[in-house]
Residue, then its C-alpha position, 0 to 999 in steps of 0.5 A: x500500500x502506498x501512503x498518501x499525505x493529505x494536505x489541508x489548506x486553512x484560512x487564517x483564524x481557523x484551526x483544523x486538526x490534521x488527520x493522523x497517518x495510519x502507517x509509518x515507515x522508517x527510512x534506512x538499513x537495519x538488521x542483518x543487512x546493516x551488519x553485512x554492509x559494514x562487513x563488506x566495507x571493512x573487507x574492502x578497507x583490508x584489501x586496500x591496505x594489503x594492496x597498498x602494502x604490496x605495492x610499496x614492497x614491490x617498489x622497494x624490492x625492484x628498486x624503482x626510481x625516477x630514472x629506472x628500475x633496479x640496475x636498469x637506467x634510462x638515459x639520453x643514449x638509451x637504456x643502461x643495464x648494470x651487472x648480469x641480466x637474463x632475457x627469457x624472450x628475444x631481445x630487439x635492439x639497434x645497438x648493444x655495447x659494453x662499458x669502456x672499462x669492461x667487455x661484453x659477454x653473451x652467455x647461454x647454456x645452449x647457443x647464442x644466435x644473432x639474426x639480421x632481418x630486412x624490412x619484410x622480416x626475413x633473416x638475411x644474416x645469422x651468426x650461431x655460436x654453439x658448444x661445438x661449432x660457430x656457424x655463419x649464414x649470409x652472402x658474405x663474411x668479412x673481418x676488418x682491422x681497426x683502420x677498416x682494412x679487410x683482413x679476411x673475406x669469404x663469399x660463394x666464389x672466393x676466400x680473400x686474405x688481406x694481410x701482408x703475411x699469412x703464417x701457418x704454425x701447425x706442425x703438419x703445415x698447410x694442406x691444399x686439396x686444389x690449386x693455390x695462387x700466391x706471389x710468394x711462398x716463404x719459410x720462417x727464418x732458420x726453418x726449411x720450406x717443403x712442398x710435397x704431394x704424397x700421392x699425386x704430382x706437384x706442378x708449379x706454373x707461372x706466365x713469366x717464370x718461377x724463381x726458387x731461391x735458397x740463400x743459406x742452404x740447398x735445394x732438393x727435388x725428390x720424386x718416386x718416379x721421374x723429374x722433368x725440367x721442360x721449357x716450352x719456349x727457351x733454354x734450360x740453363x744450369x749455371x753453376x761452377x760444377x755440375x755433378x751426376x754422381x749416381x750415373x751407372x758405369x759400364x764394363x767393356x763387353x766383347x764387342x768393345x761397346x757397353x750394352x744399354x749405357x749412354x754417354x751425355x754430350x754437350x754441344x757448343x751452344x749448350x745442347x745436351x744429347x746422348x751417345x752410345x757409351x763405349x770404351x772411350x768417349x763417343x761424343x765426336x762420333x755423334x757430333x752431327x746432332x749439334 
């Protein structure tokens, strides 16, 4: 039921008694509803205090400050991180460098991978440092000196070593499976230079000549089969005080006065060498027509 309030207008000088309300309603929350409301408000205050305390504790533990968080500082050059840090997800940065007085260390339990991507997100270069191998995937790999001079360059076609001197210090030397093109092959001081082909032939070609020089020792050429010295357009010059052939076989006089199967080396006035059948004496004069 709805309670109606009746208003009676009176004229001055008259007095009328207002009718009494038959029903009276109290405005407010009473009983168990009031207790539940106070309990809910108290619970909200407790949660607010706990959240505020946790926020203060997190700010204190994480070392939040106006310039950064913990060892992480925000500067004009970017972000500065002090001490060791662990990244659980990929890190994207334009430049990473260490302090002036310390080195930059990238460490991982498996491998360290550095990727370079183009504008489309495709990987154009990758450097993978693993526990057993260092791999690089890209069109070209180059190592430069401090002044920008290329020291080592690798691409699909060739390998370029730009240093003034390439030194191989291994006890077995250097092994080349194919041809090698170089202007100079030189041994270290007081050490021997040895060019060897264990199972195949050794060939040296040059368009303008080959110079083999030993300033303080001998030059030896050893071969299991034959050693051939051939000049396609020119002469073979043996310029020495003495030319010796110590292991030439010496023949014995046969019944016909000619040693069978032996020959004598003869020299023409112009330096040409030829063979003549060996006899008891020299037979070069008999075959001088070859000259």
